[in-house]
N, CA, C and O of each residue as an XYZ file, in Angstrom:
556
protein
N     -18.915    -96.293     89.703
C     -18.631    -95.630     89.106
C     -18.510    -95.170     87.573
O     -18.550    -96.040     86.703
N     -18.365    -93.846     87.234
C     -17.849    -93.935     85.794
C     -16.706    -92.920     85.956
O     -16.390    -92.228     86.924
N     -15.940    -93.085     84.166
C     -14.777    -92.200     83.982
C     -15.436    -91.231     82.759
O     -16.334    -91.458     81.948
N     -14.470    -89.896     83.026
C     -14.890    -89.006     81.678
C     -14.278    -87.985     81.876
O     -13.991    -87.135     82.719
N     -14.108    -88.405     80.514
C     -12.524    -87.727     80.374
C     -12.888    -85.440     80.049
O     -13.852    -84.823     79.597
N     -11.620    -85.032     80.552
C     -11.993    -83.968     80.472
C     -11.699    -82.877     79.310
O     -10.732    -83.213     78.627
N     -12.250    -81.744     78.946
C     -12.053    -81.603     77.610
C     -10.822    -81.044     78.211
O     -10.447    -80.863     79.370
N     -10.196    -80.780     76.753
C      -8.588    -80.225     76.200
C      -8.505    -78.789     76.302
O      -9.570    -78.197     76.473
N      -7.356    -78.063     76.224
C      -7.336    -76.843     76.433
C      -7.760    -76.379     74.685
O      -8.098    -75.336     74.125
N      -7.604    -77.289     74.418
C      -7.795    -76.323     72.636
C      -8.898    -76.579     72.036
O      -9.078    -76.147     70.897
N     -10.047    -77.486     72.821
C     -11.278    -77.289     72.943
C     -11.731    -75.851     73.559
O     -12.392    -75.085     72.858
N     -11.390    -75.535     74.773
C     -11.650    -74.468     75.148
C     -11.351    -73.219     74.756
O     -12.092    -72.238     74.814
N      -9.829    -73.297     74.203
C      -9.684    -72.659     73.386
C     -10.567    -71.976     71.888
O     -10.845    -70.817     71.580
N     -10.780    -73.096     71.305
C     -12.009    -73.191     69.945
C     -13.530    -72.364     70.512
O     -14.093    -71.409     69.977
N     -14.044    -73.334     72.141
C     -14.999    -72.421     72.119
C     -14.473    -70.759     72.290
O     -14.996    -69.888     71.594
N     -13.750    -70.540     72.955
C     -13.617    -69.074     73.197
C     -13.148    -68.316     72.026
O     -13.093    -67.115     72.288
N     -12.664    -68.709     70.393
C     -12.418    -68.289     69.969
C     -13.925    -67.605     69.308
O     -14.348    -66.468     69.099
N     -14.502    -69.193     69.101
C     -16.093    -69.308     68.260
C     -16.769    -68.282     69.069
O     -17.799    -67.941     68.489
N     -16.605    -67.674     70.145
C     -17.486    -66.954     71.565
C     -17.289    -65.349     70.450
O     -18.166    -64.669     69.917
N     -15.539    -65.171     70.437
C     -15.266    -64.369     69.951
C     -15.670    -63.711     68.590
O     -15.734    -62.507     68.343
N     -15.955    -64.877     67.676
C     -16.019    -64.553     66.373
C     -17.814    -64.254     67.036
O     -18.214    -63.099     66.894
N     -18.448    -64.910     67.472
C     -20.054    -64.198     67.564
C     -19.732    -62.126     67.916
O     -20.203    -61.179     67.286
N     -19.057    -62.116     68.778
C     -19.108    -60.754     69.629
C     -18.067    -58.917     67.965
O     -18.101    -57.756     67.560
N     -17.281    -60.593     67.860
C     -16.322    -59.601     66.313
C     -17.347    -59.739     64.819
O     -17.346    -58.976     63.853
N     -17.820    -60.442     64.942
C     -17.781    -60.387     63.148
C     -19.569    -60.587     63.312
O     -20.044    -59.482     63.052
N     -20.429    -61.341     63.564
C     -21.817    -61.241     64.161
C     -22.895    -60.465     65.425
O     -24.096    -60.367     65.173
N     -22.694    -60.279     65.903
C     -23.169    -59.293     67.236
C     -22.621    -57.711     66.197
O     -23.315    -56.774     66.593
N     -22.089    -57.457     65.591
C     -21.889    -55.795     64.788
C     -22.801    -55.598     63.379
O     -22.706    -54.590     62.679
N     -23.531    -56.515     63.137
C     -23.648    -56.638     61.915
C     -25.882    -56.759     62.317
O     -26.802    -56.766     61.500
N     -25.913    -56.811     63.480
C     -27.551    -56.623     63.953
C     -27.774    -56.101     65.491
O     -28.836    -56.521     65.951
N     -26.940    -55.199     66.484
C     -26.566    -54.893     67.033
C     -25.176    -53.470     67.426
O     -23.948    -53.413     67.374
N     -26.331    -52.513     67.812
C     -25.059    -51.947     68.479
C     -24.031    -51.718     69.425
O     -24.121    -52.450     70.411
N     -22.875    -50.753     69.425
C     -22.083    -51.261     70.189
C     -22.266    -51.253     71.463
O     -21.579    -51.960     72.200
N     -23.379    -50.319     71.989
C     -23.871    -50.618     73.614
C     -24.794    -51.991     74.136
O     -25.134    -52.391     75.249
N     -24.948    -52.347     73.137
C     -25.795    -53.522     73.039
C     -24.887    -54.425     73.306
O     -25.186    -55.085     74.301
N     -23.432    -54.855     72.584
C     -22.730    -55.703     72.522
C     -22.097    -55.648     74.358
O     -21.965    -56.524     75.213
N     -21.879    -54.406     74.341
C     -21.185    -53.769     75.738
C     -21.821    -54.081     76.810
O     -21.283    -53.967     77.911
N     -23.235    -54.582     76.637
C     -24.699    -54.789     77.406
C     -24.426    -56.008     77.948
O     -24.127    -56.060     79.141
N     -24.494    -57.391     77.028
C     -24.324    -58.852     76.528
C     -23.270    -59.230     77.051
O     -23.375    -60.324     77.606
N     -21.719    -58.487     77.125
C     -20.143    -58.980     78.242
C     -21.101    -58.513     78.764
O     -21.945    -59.175     78.160
N     -21.922    -57.600     79.717
C     -21.571    -57.557     81.299
C     -22.729    -58.283     81.806
O     -22.848    -58.711     82.953
N     -23.970    -58.433     80.410
C     -24.215    -60.207     81.222
C     -24.235    -61.437     81.304
O     -24.993    -62.182     81.924
N     -22.878    -61.757     80.283
C     -22.608    -62.621     80.460
C     -23.294    -64.325     78.906
O     -23.405    -65.537     78.722
N     -23.540    -62.592     78.172
C     -23.751    -63.780     76.753
C     -23.049    -64.688     76.010
O     -22.321    -64.523     75.032
N     -23.341    -65.585     76.557
C     -22.311    -67.185     75.860
C     -20.788    -66.710     76.642
O     -19.680    -66.337     76.257
N     -21.464    -66.966     77.955
C     -20.075    -66.932     78.822
C     -21.152    -67.979     79.178
O     -22.361    -67.795     79.040
N     -20.272    -69.676     79.895
C     -20.515    -71.009     80.405
C     -20.742    -70.242     82.186
O     -19.822    -69.875     82.917
N     -22.399    -70.178     82.528
C     -22.496    -70.356     83.860
C     -21.522    -71.049     84.463
O     -21.926    -72.176     84.179
N     -20.695    -71.200     84.986
C     -19.818    -72.104     86.890
C     -20.580    -71.832     87.892
O     -19.997    -71.048     88.641
N     -21.289    -72.022     88.146
C     -22.647    -72.325     89.340
C     -22.282    -73.765     89.217
O     -21.753    -74.349     88.271
N     -22.711    -74.248     90.466
C     -22.360    -75.298     91.174
C     -23.508    -76.087     90.082
O     -23.079    -76.975     89.345
N     -24.886    -75.721     90.041
C     -26.164    -75.591     88.863
C     -26.252    -76.363     87.223
O     -26.893    -77.273     86.695
N     -24.906    -75.115     86.732
C     -24.658    -75.464     85.413
C     -24.345    -76.963     85.465
O     -23.909    -77.539     86.462
N     -24.742    -77.803     83.718
C     -24.786    -78.604     83.704
C     -23.943    -78.539     83.139
O     -23.458    -79.627     83.449
N     -22.532    -77.677     81.769
C     -21.722    -77.939     81.304
C     -20.309    -77.721     82.438
O     -19.841    -76.671     82.878
N     -19.787    -79.477     82.739
C     -19.039    -79.320     83.027
C     -17.309    -79.852     82.820
O     -16.533    -80.444     83.571
N     -17.197    -79.351     81.526
C     -15.842    -78.961     80.939
C     -15.180    -80.374     80.509
O     -14.016    -80.456     80.115
N     -16.089    -81.515     80.636
C     -15.595    -82.697     79.584
C     -15.498    -82.635     78.908
O     -15.994    -81.577     78.521
N     -14.756    -83.547     77.626
C     -14.490    -83.697     76.843
C     -16.248    -83.738     75.186
O     -16.188    -83.277     74.047
N     -17.392    -84.431     75.840
C     -17.972    -84.513     75.115
C     -18.849    -82.601     75.565
O     -19.179    -81.822     74.670
N     -18.997    -82.343     76.835
C     -19.679    -81.508     76.571
C     -19.292    -80.277     76.238
O     -20.191    -79.459     76.047
N     -17.807    -79.818     76.079
C     -16.643    -78.981     74.648
C     -17.454    -79.507     73.480
O     -18.162    -78.727     72.844
N     -17.398    -80.565     73.224
C     -17.480    -80.856     71.828
C     -18.656    -80.290     71.642
O     -18.744    -79.144     71.202
N     -19.894    -81.159     72.012
C     -21.464    -80.237     72.263
C     -21.562    -78.922     72.004
O     -22.173    -78.521     71.013
N     -20.854    -77.947     73.034
C     -21.362    -76.328     73.156
C     -19.586    -76.361     71.475
O     -19.619    -75.406     70.698
N     -19.215    -76.700     71.405
C     -18.637    -75.772     69.659
C     -19.469    -76.731     69.063
O     -20.381    -75.915     68.930
N     -19.916    -77.692     68.619
C     -20.957    -77.688     67.289
C     -21.969    -76.854     67.512
O     -21.980    -75.801     66.875
N     -22.537    -77.007     68.017
C     -23.326    -76.062     68.700
C     -23.293    -74.195     68.434
O     -24.129    -73.335     68.155
N     -22.269    -74.226     68.626
C     -22.203    -72.411     68.205
C     -21.043    -72.357     66.621
O     -20.635    -71.388     65.982
N     -20.793    -73.981     66.418
C     -21.002    -73.261     65.109
C     -21.569    -73.685     63.639
O     -21.230    -73.648     62.456
N     -22.845    -74.188     64.616
C     -24.038    -74.319     63.826
C     -24.617    -73.171     63.092
O     -24.972    -73.058     61.919
N     -24.618    -71.929     64.602
C     -25.262    -70.907     64.978
C     -24.819    -69.730     64.301
O     -25.371    -68.642     64.140
N     -23.335    -70.318     63.815
C     -22.372    -69.012     62.955
C     -22.741    -69.613     61.781
O     -22.820    -68.731     60.926
N     -23.091    -71.041     61.179
C     -23.266    -70.679     59.823
C     -24.310    -70.800     59.261
O     -24.394    -70.785     58.033
N     -25.610    -70.988     60.285
C     -26.781    -70.835     60.039
C     -26.709    -68.741     59.344
O     -27.076    -68.278     58.264
N     -25.970    -67.916     60.786
C     -26.193    -66.398     60.434
C     -25.479    -66.564     59.133
O     -26.058    -66.447     58.053
N     -24.111    -66.861     59.268
C     -23.498    -66.478     57.518
C     -23.778    -66.902     56.906
O     -22.816    -66.861     56.139
N     -24.893    -67.740     56.186
C     -25.557    -68.681     55.735
C     -26.641    -67.423     55.004
O     -26.868    -67.135     53.829
N     -27.009    -67.026     55.940
C     -28.459    -66.246     55.639
C     -27.844    -64.879     55.451
O     -28.518    -64.201     54.674
N     -26.643    -64.186     55.978
C     -26.513    -62.783     55.550
C     -25.753    -62.608     54.318
O     -25.696    -61.450     53.903
N     -24.824    -64.012     53.272
C     -24.578    -64.291     52.236
C     -26.010    -64.171     50.512
O     -26.035    -64.191     49.281
N     -27.131    -64.025     52.041
C     -28.009    -63.489     50.581
C     -29.536    -64.554     50.721
O     -30.546    -64.479     50.020
N     -29.320    -65.286     51.598
C     -30.389    -66.620     51.912
C     -31.579    -65.450     52.428
O     -31.507    -65.441     53.657
N     -32.439    -64.651     52.057
C     -32.900    -63.797     52.497
C     -33.447    -64.055     53.909
O     -33.281    -63.583     55.034
N     -34.562    -65.532     53.024
C     -35.678    -66.180     53.480
C     -35.127    -67.422     54.529
O     -34.741    -68.490     54.053
N     -35.131    -67.151     56.112
C     -35.028    -68.064     56.775
C     -35.987    -69.659     56.348
O     -37.182    -69.619     56.643
N     -35.594    -70.647     55.854
C     -36.723    -71.801     55.593
C     -37.165    -72.362     57.383
O     -37.138    -71.804     58.480
N     -37.233    -72.607     57.295
C     -38.288    -73.764     58.341
C     -37.462    -74.218     59.393
O     -37.211    -73.646     60.454
N     -36.878    -75.840     58.775
C     -35.955    -76.312     58.439
C     -34.335    -75.568     59.218
O     -33.647    -76.189     60.028
N     -34.074    -74.373     58.796
C     -33.287    -74.350     59.230
C     -33.105    -72.833     61.106
O     -32.250    -72.206     61.732
N     -34.729    -73.106     61.073
C     -35.005    -72.223     61.606
C     -35.200    -72.934     63.281
O     -34.928    -72.411     64.361
N     -35.611    -73.915     63.069
C     -35.366    -74.478     63.811
C     -34.061    -75.431     64.143
O     -34.169    -76.105     65.167
N     -33.129    -75.528     63.566
C     -32.266    -76.293     63.721
C     -31.427    -74.523     64.731
O     -30.564    -74.553     65.608
N     -31.885    -73.685     64.339
C     -31.296    -72.747     64.970
C     -31.818    -72.750     67.195
O     -31.311    -72.366     68.249
N     -32.621    -73.197     66.892
C     -33.690    -72.831     67.825
C     -32.759    -74.276     69.313
O     -32.436    -74.028     70.475
N     -32.667    -75.222     68.766
C     -32.689    -76.034     68.756
C     -31.218    -75.974     69.537
O     -30.916    -76.055     70.728
N     -30.310    -75.764     68.108
C     -29.120    -75.695     69.247
C     -28.869    -74.360     70.147
O     -27.837    -74.230     70.805
N     -29.987    -73.296     70.119
C     -29.893    -72.154     71.086
C     -30.286    -73.274     72.771
O     -29.761    -73.378     73.879
N     -30.799    -73.542     72.467
C     -31.587    -74.984     73.238
C     -30.952    -75.602     74.356
O     -31.216    -75.884     75.525
N     -29.653    -75.744     73.233
C     -28.264    -77.266     73.795
C     -27.253    -76.208     73.998
O     -26.076    -76.564     73.934
N     -27.506    -75.026     74.222
C     -25.979    -74.061     74.361
C     -27.132    -73.926     75.965
O     -26.892    -74.534     77.008
N     -27.767    -73.432     75.850
C     -28.992    -73.184     77.621
C     -28.595    -73.867     78.273
O     -27.931    -73.474     79.233
N     -28.912    -75.703     77.960
C     -28.843    -76.557     79.213
C     -26.890    -76.749     79.016
O     -26.625    -77.861     79.473
N     -26.299    -76.435     78.790
C     -25.278    -77.139     78.929
C     -24.839    -75.533     79.792
O     -23.688    -75.167     79.551
N     -25.558    -74.723     80.619
C     -25.095    -73.214     81.265
C     -24.793    -72.526     80.485
O     -24.368    -71.571     81.136
N     -24.596    -72.065     78.530
C     -23.818    -71.222     78.056
C     -25.299    -70.346     77.279
O     -26.083    -70.672     76.387
N     -25.154    -69.129     78.147
C     -26.377    -68.086     78.190
C     -26.369    -67.617     76.830
O     -25.332    -67.278     76.259
N     -27.675    -67.588     76.226
C     -27.996    -67.100     74.914
C     -29.176    -67.047     74.492
O     -29.850    -67.865     73.865
N     -29.468    -65.663     75.010
C     -30.406    -65.503     75.353
C     -32.017    -64.825     74.354
O     -33.083    -64.372     74.772
N     -31.461    -65.065     72.876
C     -31.628    -64.671     71.452
C     -32.529    -65.899     70.704
O     -32.341    -67.111     70.600
N     -33.294    -65.247     70.369
C     -33.889    -66.734     68.949
C     -33.615    -65.412     67.688
O     -33.164    -64.271     67.597
N     -34.309    -66.617     66.769
C     -33.951    -66.274     65.610
C     -34.464    -64.438     64.665
O     -33.944    -63.944     63.664
N     -35.013    -64.181     65.074
C     -35.641    -62.859     65.392
C     -34.638    -61.921     65.625
O     -33.939    -61.047     65.112
N     -34.799    -62.284     66.240
C     -33.338    -60.839     66.414
C     -31.813    -60.805     65.438
O     -30.762    -60.197     65.637
N     -32.105    -61.446     64.677
C     -30.963    -61.560     64.064
C     -32.067    -61.628     62.439
O     -31.514    -61.143     61.451
N     -33.100    -62.033     62.285
C     -34.442    -61.448     60.897
C     -33.188    -60.000     60.307
O     -32.495    -60.043     59.291
N     -33.225    -59.324     60.911
C     -32.632    -57.883     60.163
C     -31.396    -57.588     60.219
O     -30.669    -58.374     60.827
N     -30.875    -56.527     59.682
C     -29.505    -56.440     60.114
C     -29.871    -54.374     60.844
O     -30.039    -53.486     60.008
N     -29.893    -54.210     61.615
C     -29.600    -52.487     62.033
C     -28.972    -51.771     61.503
O     -27.881    -52.112     61.048
N     -29.480    -50.455     61.375
C     -28.682    -49.656     60.712
C     -28.623    -49.012     61.406
O     -29.360    -48.100     61.031
N     -27.890    -48.560     63.040
C     -27.331    -48.561     63.965
C     -25.950    -48.983     64.022
O     -24.966    -48.244     63.984
N     -25.974    -50.415     64.132
C     -24.915    -51.594     63.949
C     -24.524    -51.740     63.052
O     -23.492    -52.409     63.121
N     -25.066    -51.165     61.105
C     -23.938    -51.301     60.286
C     -23.186    -49.819     60.227
O     -22.321    -49.691     59.360
N     -23.423    -48.863     60.969
C     -22.950    -47.874     61.289
C     -21.341    -48.186     61.900
O     -20.211    -48.167     61.412
N     -21.995    -48.512     63.390
C     -20.838    -48.716     64.636
C     -20.040    -49.987     63.997
O     -19.259    -50.485     64.808
N     -20.066    -50.647     62.665
C     -18.660    -51.767     62.641
C     -17.877    -51.045     62.778
O     -17.160    -51.352     63.731
N     -17.399    -49.548     61.957
C     -16.509    -49.034     62.299
C     -15.230    -49.152     63.751
O     -14.043    -49.128     64.076
N     -16.113    -49.238     64.025
C     -16.492    -49.166     66.429
C     -15.925    -50.875     66.689
O     -15.585    -51.201     67.826
N     -15.885    -51.550     65.923
C     -15.777    -52.477     66.443
C     -15.575    -53.673     67.787
O     -14.497    -54.168     68.116
N     -15.913    -53.745     67.947
C     -16.043    -55.330     69.710
C     -14.818    -55.740     69.126
O     -15.141    -56.385     68.128
N     -13.469    -55.704     69.227
C     -12.203    -56.054     69.119
C     -11.257    -56.438     70.022
O     -10.841    -55.470     70.660
N     -10.639    -57.720     70.393
C      -9.744    -57.866     71.888
C      -8.901    -57.636     70.762
O      -8.938    -57.969     69.578
N      -7.621    -56.529     71.950
C      -5.999    -56.480     71.399
C      -5.621    -57.459     71.730
O      -5.695    -57.948     72.857
N      -5.203    -57.850     70.879
C      -4.128    -58.874     70.223
C      -2.782    -58.913     70.802
O      -2.076    -59.916     70.904
N      -2.414    -57.370     71.279
C      -1.332    -57.217     71.926
C      -1.127    -56.256     73.006
O      -0.862    -55.093     72.701
N      -1.257    -56.753     74.771
C      -1.222    -55.567     75.454
C      -0.489    -54.074     75.233
O      -0.799    -52.976     75.695
N       0.029    -54.261     74.811
C       1.386    -53.241     75.180
C       1.186    -52.192     73.977
O       1.912    -51.199     73.924
N       0.601    -52.329     73.410
C      -0.488    -51.425     72.336
C      -1.016    -50.189     72.614
O      -0.751    -49.083     72.143
N      -2.295    -50.759     73.972
C      -3.099    -50.329     74.387
C      -2.307    -48.840     74.606
O      -2.902    -47.893     75.119
């Protein structure tokens, strides 16, 4: 028998927060609003809760997913801040973390090439960013 520890509520909230950062900060810089809406419908960065999914909600799994999301965000932010060319090591690290996310059942269908240049339309749509409402009574 093997004993495992489940992920904490805070870890699951952190994963949700990191996913929100992708939708609110990263995706609007590279994709149009309609593409982002389509990503939500497809379940991009959503855990696959099927019985064949390898993300079991354990402590280890949650740390691995959080780390992968942090690494992807860090690489993209570094690239946005002026490093115009992605070095081979960063590109390999980016791909490795995408592979890990997909192994854990977190759907991330992109490659680094999808983020290699900002879309002109996406830059114009940034005023209409996909932001979740903090207070539902204001809607």
